Structures are given as structure tokens and as C-alpha cells.
C-alpha positions in Angstrom: 3.0 3.3 -24.5 1.5 6.6 -23.5 3.5 9.5 -21.5 1.0 8.8 -18.4 2.1 5.2 -18.2 5.4 6.0 -18.5 5.4 8.0 -15.8 3.8 5.9 -14.1 5.9 3.3 -14.3 9.1 5.4 -13.9 7.0 6.3 -10.5 6.4 2.5 -9.5 10.5 1.7 -10.4 11.9 4.5 -8.1 9.6 3.9 -5.5 10.9 -0.3 -5.7 14.5 0.9 -5.6 14.4 3.7 -3.1 11.6 2.9 -0.8 10.2 5.1 1.6 10.0 4.8 5.2 11.2 1.1 5.3 12.1 0.3 8.6 11.3 -1.0 11.5 9.4 2.2 14.5 10.5 1.2 17.7 7.8 3.6 18.9 5.2 1.9 17.0 1.8 1.1 18.9 0.5 -0.6 15.9 2.0 -3.8 14.0 0.3 -5.8 11.6 2.0 -8.7 9.3 0.9 -9.6 6.0 1.8 -12.8 3.3 1.4 -13.1 0.0 2.0 -16.4 -0.4 1.9 -15.9 -4.9 4.9 -14.3 -5.1 6.4 -14.7 -1.7 6.0 -10.6 -0.5 6.3 -10.1 3.0 5.5 -7.1 4.6 5.6 -5.7 8.7 3.9 -2.8 8.3 4.3 -0.3 12.0 2.4 2.5 13.1 2.5 5.3 15.8 -0.7 6.7 16.2 -1.1 9.4 18.7 -4.8 11.0 19.1 -6.1 9.4 16.0 -3.4 10.6 13.6 -0.4 8.8 12.1 2.6 10.0 13.1 4.7 7.8 12.2 5.1 4.5 9.9 7.4 2.3 9.1 7.0 -0.9 6.5 10.2 -3.9 6.8 10.0 -7.0 4.9 10.7 -7.5 1.3 8.5 -8.1 -2.3 8.4 -7.5 -5.5 8.3 -4.2 -7.5 4.4 -3.9 -7.6 4.0 -4.5 -3.6 7.2 -2.7 -2.9 6.4 0.3 -4.5 3.1 0.3 -3.2 4.1 -0.1 0.4 6.5 2.9 -0.3 4.1 4.9 -2.0 1.3 4.0 1.0 3.6 5.2 3.7 4.5 8.8 2.1 0.7 9.0 1.0 -0.6 8.1 4.8 2.2 9.9 7.0 0.0 12.6 9.0 -3.4 11.9 8.2 -6.1 10.7 10.3 -7.0 7.3 11.4 -10.4 8.2 9.6 -8.8 9.6 6.3 -6.3 6.8 5.7 -9.0 4.0 6.4 -11.0 6.2 3.6 -8.1 6.0 1.1 -7.4 2.1 1.6 -11.2 1.8 0.8 -10.6 4.1 -2.0 -7.5 2.7 -3.2 -9.2 -1.1 -2.8 -12.2 0.0 -5.3 -9.3 0.8 -7.9 -7.8 -2.2 -7.7 -11.2 -4.2 -7.9 -12.3 -2.0 -10.9 -12.9 -3.0 -14.5 -14.1 -0.1 -16.0 -11.0 1.4 -18.0 -12.3 5.3 -18.1 -12.9 5.0 -14.3 -11.3 8.9 -13.1 -9.1 8.2 -9.9 -7.2 11.6 -10.2 -8.2 12.2 -6.3 -6.2 8.9 -5.0 -2.7 11.1 -7.2 -0.1 9.7 -8.0 -1.3 6.1 -6.2 -3.7 5.4 -9.5 -0.3 5.0 -11.1 -1.4 1.6 -9.5 -4.8 1.4 -11.9 -2.8 -0.3 -14.8 -1.7 -2.9 -12.8 -5.7 -4.6 -13.2 -4.9 -5.7 -16.3 -3.1 -8.5 -14.3 -5.4 -10.2 -11.9 -2.3 -11.8 -10.2 -0.5 -8.3 -9.6 -3.4 -6.9 -7.8 -3.1 -9.0 -4.4 0.5 -7.3 -5.1 -1.0 -4.3 -4.8 -3.1 -4.1 -2.0 -0.6 -6.5 0.3 0.7 -3.4 2.0 -3.0 -1.3 2.0 -4.8 -4.8 3.7 -1.7 -5.3 6.5 -2.3 -1.1 7.4 -5.3 -1.8 7.8 -4.9 -4.8 9.8 -2.5 -2.5 12.3 -5.1 0.4 12.1 -7.8 -2.3 13.3 -5.1 -4.3 15.8 -6.3 -7.5 14.1 -3.9 -10.0 15.7 -3.9 -12.2 12.9 -1.3 -12.0 10.1 -2.9 -11.2 6.7 -3.0 -13.4 3.5 -3.6 -12.4 0.1 -5.2 -16.1 -0.1 -7.9 -15.1 3.0 
């Protein structure tokens, strides 16, 4: 295993064991639920958007190591960013997870690039994407729960 792979693995494990922003937000003005029936992962993403910017974010629920780490890293990544920046990051992450090129450069995603290795396990891609799709649903005021099987 390369040093970079080991670093990414350690990063994902740290976020699984110590997830950031994992609590409901009383002041949230956007909210969405997400579910992955394959793993049983369930998350609710709470967002407080003020003047087009993510002022606060919280995630509640439980999931496998990949989905929990992805939710934790997502929350850290989007806090303080504009909704437009977050939607752009969502698209970048989604493209990375769908890309089949092994030599593609995702350096612009920073630590989120750690999830590029998940693509070797197609059933786990949904785990990494769940929180992101749930956040997108919250930001677009989608009323129905997000499912990885839709």
C-alpha cells in the first residue's frame, strides 16, 4: 500500500471514529433525509443558510465507515461556503466518484480526494455519495427523502 493510500485510509478512519458536526441543528432552515438501503446508512443533514452562505451544518444518523467519514468531511468542507460553491463542490465530488480513470487528478478536492479509492468497490460508491446527495436535497428544498436506489 502506498504512503498516500495509508494516509487517506487513516483520514477516513479518523472521521469515522470522531465525526465532525454530528448533531441536529435547532436553528436549521434547511433539512433533508437520506437512506442507503444497501448498507442501511441513514442521515439527516441540517443546514442554516443565511445570505446565500452555509452558516452552520449538522448531520445526524449512522452509517458505515465510508458514509460516516464522507458526511463528516463534507460538513467540514462546506461550512462557511456559499451555496453556489457547495453545489460546485457537490458536482466535483459526484464526478470523481463516477470517474473510471485511474490517473485523473482530483487535487482541487483536497482531503476529499481520499474517497477516490472507493471507486474500486462499486457498491461502496453509494456510501460515499449519500451525505452529499442529502446535502444537495436540503439546499434545493427537496421534500422527499434521498435514496441511493433512485
